[in-house]
N, C-alpha and C positions, 0 to 999 in steps of 0.2 A: 118116731122115725128120725134117724139122725142123718144129716147131710154134711159131708166134709168138703169145705172149700179149699182148694189148693192154690197157692200163689201162681201168678202168671209165668214166673220164671221156672217154676217147678212143674214141668210137664212130664207126664209119664211117657216112657218109651217102651217100645216093645222089646222084650228081652231077646227076641229073635233077630232084631235089626242090628246090622254091623256098622261100626263107625267108619266114615270116609277116610281114605288114606290121604295124607298131605301131598300137594303137587311136587313133582320132581324138579330140581333146579336145572336151568338150561346149561347145556354143555359149553365148553370153551369154544368149540367150533361154531356153534350157533351164535354166540356173542360176537365173534369176529365177523361172521356173515352179516349180522345186523349193522355193525359199525361201518363195514365197507359199503353196504347198501345205502346207508344215510349219507355217507360222504359222496358217493356217486350221484345221488339225487341232488345234493347241494351243488356239485360241479355242473350238472346238467342245467340246473336253474340259472346259475351264473352265466353259462354259455349262451342260454336262450336270451337273457337280458343283454348280453354283449352284442349278440347278433342283431337284436332289435335296435340298439344304439347305432351300430355300424350301418344298418340299412337306412335308418333315419338320416344319418349324416351323408351317406351316398345319395340319398334322394335330394337332400338340400343342395349338395354340390352339383348334382345333375341339373337341378332347377336353375341354380345360379349360372352355370355354364351356358345353358340354353338361353337364359335371359341376356347374358353378355354377348353371346353370338348374335342374338336377334337385334340387340342394340347396335352392335358393330355393323351388321349388315344394313340396318336402317340408316346409321350415320354415313356409311360409305355410299349408300344409294342416294342419300340427300346431298352429299358433297358432289357426287357425279352429276346429279340433276342440276345443282347450282352452277357447276362448271360448264355444263352443256348450255344452260341458259345464258351464261356469260359469253360463251363462244358465239351463240346466236346473235346476241346484241353486241357485236364487235365494235371496238372503239373506232368510229368513223366520223370524219369531219362533215360528211354529207348530211348528217342528221341535224345540223345547225343552220339556222337562217343566216344569210349573208347581209341582211339589213343591219346597218350600223346602229340604228335606233333600237332595234330589238336586242341586239347583242349588248348594247350599253345598258339597257333596262334590266334584262334578265340575268346577265352574267357579270356585268360590271366592267368589262373591257371598253376602252375608248372607241375602238373601231374593230371591224372584222379582221383586219390584217394583224392587229395586235393579238387577237385571240388565236388566229391561225399560227402565229409564231409560237405562242405558248402551247398550242395543241401539238405541234410537230415535236416539241421536246417532251411532251407528256405521254404521247402514245407509245413510245418505246418502253416505258416502265409500267404501263397500265396492267399488263398481265402478270407482273411479279410483285404487286402490292400485297400487303398483309391484309387478309380478310378475316374478320372476327364474326363467327356465327355461333350463337348460343355460348357455350363454354369452351368450344374448341377453336383452335387457331390453325389455319392452313398456311404454311409459309413455304417460300421457295427462295433459298439463299442465292442472291445474285453475285456475279463476279465483280472484279475490281472495276472493269470498264463500265458495267451497268451501275455500280454505286456512284461513279462520277456523274452519270446522267441523272441519278436520283438527287445528287447534290444540286445540280442545276434546276431540276424540277422543283425541289423544295425552295430554292432561292426565288424562283419566279412566283411560287405560291405566296411567299412572304411579301413580295413586291406588289402583288395584285390582291391585296386585302384578304389574305388567308383563304383563298378559294379552295373548296374541297372538291376533289374529282370523284363525284358520285353520280355523274350523269348516266353512265351505262351499267351501274351496279344494281342488282336486285334490291328490293326494299328491305329485306332482312339482313343485308350485309352492310357493314359500316367500314368505310375506308379510314384507317388510322394512320395519319402521317407521322405523329410523334412516335408510334411504335415502329413504323417503317424506317425512320431516318436514323442512321448510325454514322453519318458522315461528319464533316468538319464545319459546316455552315452554322453560324449562330447569329444573333442580332447584331453582334459587333464585328465578328470575324467571318470572312467568306472563304470558301474552298480555295486552297492554293493550287489545286490541280484539276480544273474542270474538264469535262470531256467533250465540249462543243467542238473544239478545234484540236487537231493533232499538231500541237505546237512543236517548235524546235526543241532539241534536247537541252540546250543551254539556257532556256528561258522558263521562268516560273510565272504563272499568271494568277493574279489574285482578283477575284470578283469583288467589286465594291458597288454600293448602291448608286454611286454617281459616275461610274466608269470603270476603266481597266487600269491596273498598275502593272507595268512590265518591268521585270528586274532581271538583268543578266546574272546568272549564278556564278559564272567564271569569267570575270571581266579582265583577265590578264592581257588579252590582245584587244586593243581598243577598236581596231577596224572590224574584227570579228564580232565584238559585242554590238557595235552600231549596226552592222549588217543583219545580225540576228533580230534586233529590235525592229528594224525597218521591215524585214520580211514578215515578222510576226504581225505587225500592225497592218501590213498589206493583206494578210489572210483574214484578219478581223474585219477589215473594211469590205472585202468581198463577201464574207458571210453575212454581214449586216445588209448589204445591197441585195443579196439573194432572198432575204427575209423582209425586204421593203423597209429597211431602217437606214439611218445615216449616222456616221461618226461625227460628233460635235468637235470640230477642230479648235474652237475657241476655248474649250475646257480641257484640252489635251496639254499636259505639261511634261517637261523633261527636267528631272532633278538628278544631279550627279553628286553623290555623297563621298567625301574623302576626309582623311585626317587633316587636322588644322596645321600640323607641323610638317606635313609632307607636300610635295608638289601637287598642285591641282591637275587632275586629268584634263587633257585637251579635247574633251568632247563638248563642242559648243552647240551643236544642233543635230537634228535628224530630219529626214525627209518623210513626210506622211502625205501620200496621194498628191504629189506635185506641189506640196506646200512644205515650208521649212518651219520646224518647231524648235525654237531656241531654248537653251537651258536656262533655268531660273535659279535664284538663290534659295527659294523656299517653295513648298507645295503643301496643300491642305489635303489630308486624308481623313474623311468623315469630319471630325472636329479637332483633330490633332494636326498641328502645323509642323512639318519637318523642314529642317534647314540643311544646307549642304555640308555642315560639319557635325550634324547629329547632336547639337547642343540644346536644342529646343528653346532658344532665346525668345523667339516670337510666341511660342506656345505658352511659356511661363508668363510672359508679359500679358498675353490675352487673358489668362486665368486671373491674374491679379487685378487687371482692369475691370473685368466683368464682376468679380467677387466684391470688390470695394464699391462698385456701383449698386449692387443689391444690398450690401450692408448699410449704405447710406440711406436707401429707401426704407429699410427696416427700422433704422434709427428714428426716422420721421414719425413713425406710428408706434414706436416702442412703448411709450407711456400708456397706450391703450391696450396693450397686449399682456397676457400672462406669461410667466416664465416658460410654461410648456408650449404655448403657441409660438413664442419667439424661437424656441429650440427647433420646432418643426420647420419654421421658415428658414432658419439658418442651414439646417440639413438639406432642405430642398434646393436652395439657391447657391449655397457656398460649398458645403461639404461634398455634395455630389460632383462639383467641378474639381475639387482637390483629389478625389478618389478615382475619377474616370481615367482609365488608361495610365494610372500612375506608375505601373510597373515599368513603363518605358523610361521613367525618370531615374531609375536605379543607376548609381555611379556618376550622377551629375556633379559638377563642382559645388562646393559648399555655398557659394554666394547665390547660386540658383535655388538651392533648397531653402536658404534663409528667406528668400522672397516669399515663397509659399508658406513658410512658418509664420511670417508676419501676418499673412491673411488669416491663418487659423487663430492666431492670438487675438486679432481684431474680431473674429467671429465669436470667440468665447466671452467677450466682455458684455455684449447686450444680454446674454443669457444669465450671467452671474451678476449683472448690474454693478460691475466694478468700474473704477475710474481708469483713466488712460495710463497713469503712471504706477499703478499697483503691480506688484510682482505677478507674473503670469503663471509661473510653475504651480503654485497651490491651486490656482483656478482650473488649470488643465487636469490636475489630479482629482479635484472634486467632481469634475465632469466625466472623469475616466476616459479622457481622450488621449490617444497615442499621438506623439509628435509626427511630423510629416515623414521624416526618415523611416520611422518604425512602421508607419502606415504603408509605405512602399514595400518594406520587407515583409509585412503581413500579407500583402497581395501576392507577392511572388511565392511565398511558402504555401499559401492557400491553393494556388494553381498547381504547385508541386505535389501537394497531398492528393488533390483530385486526380492528377495524372497517374500517380502511383497506385491509386485504387480504382482505376478504369472509370473515372467520372469526368474525364476531360477528353478533348478531341485526340484522335490518333496521332496527328502530326506533332502534338505536344509530347505525347508519351514517347515518341521516337527520339526525342532530344535527350531523354534521361536513360542512363545505363547503370544498373545496380552493380555495386562493387563486389566481386567474387574473388577472395584471396586464394592464392595457390595452395595454401595449407590452412588448417583450422586455427583460428585466432580467437582471442577473447572478444574482439570487435565484430566477429562474424554475424552475431545476432542483432546488431544495431542498425542494419539496413542502410548502410552508407551508399552513396552514389559516387560514380567516377567523375572526377573533375577533369575535363579535357584540357589539353595544352592550348594556350592562346599566346598571341604575340603582343598585342597592344592592350594596355590596361584601360584606356579610355574607350575602346571599342570591343575587344575580345572579352574582357572581364565583365562587360555590361550585358553580354548576350545571355539569353535564358539558359542555354545549355551549360554555361559556366556559373552564373549567379545562383541558379536553383540548387545544384549540388553543394556549392560553397556555403550557402545559408542553412540548408537542411542538415548537413553533417555536423553543425554546431548545436543542433537542438537536442534536448534529452530524448531518449528513445521512447519514453511513455507518451510524449506528445505526438511523434510521428506514427505511433501504433494506436492512435485513438480509434474508437469503434465507429464513429460517425463524423460527418463534417461539422455538425454543431458542437460536438464535444471537442474536436480539434480546434475550432475557432475560439472556444472559451478558454482552453488551456493555453493556446498560443498568445492570445491577448493578455492573459495574466502574466505569462512569462515575459513578453516584451514590455508590459507596463512596469514590472519590477525592474527590468533592465534599464528602462528609460529614466525612472524617478528615484530609484533606491540604490 
């Protein structure tokens, strides 16, 4: 028997079976339909993703708006609550004891009457102080009259050991006097127009730590000027009596300043509360001694005398001191005297400036360990010290720069007027100042309104356009140093 094995690929087929027909190719219409359907599905998917993103962003924005609204409502409610608490605890003098011992112990005022005087000035500004709560500041811009009262309040706070008015404030609030204060009082200069008294129009009042200085602004009519001063002093005396104070007549002085080559005004005395105050040849204002011709003879002599006294004491112990320690002592006892209020000395005769220059030369020798007859110019150059004349110029230009950049008191800024030409010039970008017309070189040219523009207009523009005070001081000192020694 024979068996035939056939390969796997060779399978027998039934002769009757028909071969399958090949599939027909899709028509052009079906192809276009499939392509359009795919494109539509892609667009639908993109639209769905876009809607999801928009919905998510809308949800985030809605949440942020709700959170902001809730925070705003909470902050406003908190502020209203604090203001309500502040109104409840109204600034009232009845909350304080009248016992002088308790007032002296807890507050620091000598007596209850002193505290009452301070309180009467403070209560008018208690409701417009700047309150700092968390990161927000609630402010209420006061008017001109109220700012004058703030000046007075700040002055009394300085006089009474920097007392902070936080007696009636909630514990979460902090009273910030430096933030509040935008007036003209500083440690050296006091407000020229305080609001305690409605003084006469022709009188300017300057508060000082040791009294009042009354200066007629238009002294053309002698009788009118004297009458204005007497009436003004009369108002001050009545105000002091109403507050249980008394004017010290022994410390009240009358100084009439006039040009040396012109006839002296015949104002010999004024009447102050049935007592006569005679005019004097000089008067002391803080530590500066003014004379009747504005030459500062006594002031310069006082500086020289005091400086040489301290230099003599330093020389006694000089061999035990290092150069650095000696320089510190010289700056503390001598340089500070030469620089204090030295802008008033601008325009003085050369013989007055030379006296102060001798003091500076003598102060430089202990530091450099040089002998008396050695040339002083190389020593000043090595110490990088400006001569006296240029130190005066430096101080005036520094005040000018601060005034032009809103860093000085408002009454100083009012003395400077930017120069605006009628047409476009090459100098329009140099920030020149207007030099006002003056009559007397020994008086008018020495005023700040004339001296500041005269000096600043000669400076290079890059110095006056400095970005900060420290940069300005550095550039100005280098400029004046080269001008003085090279």
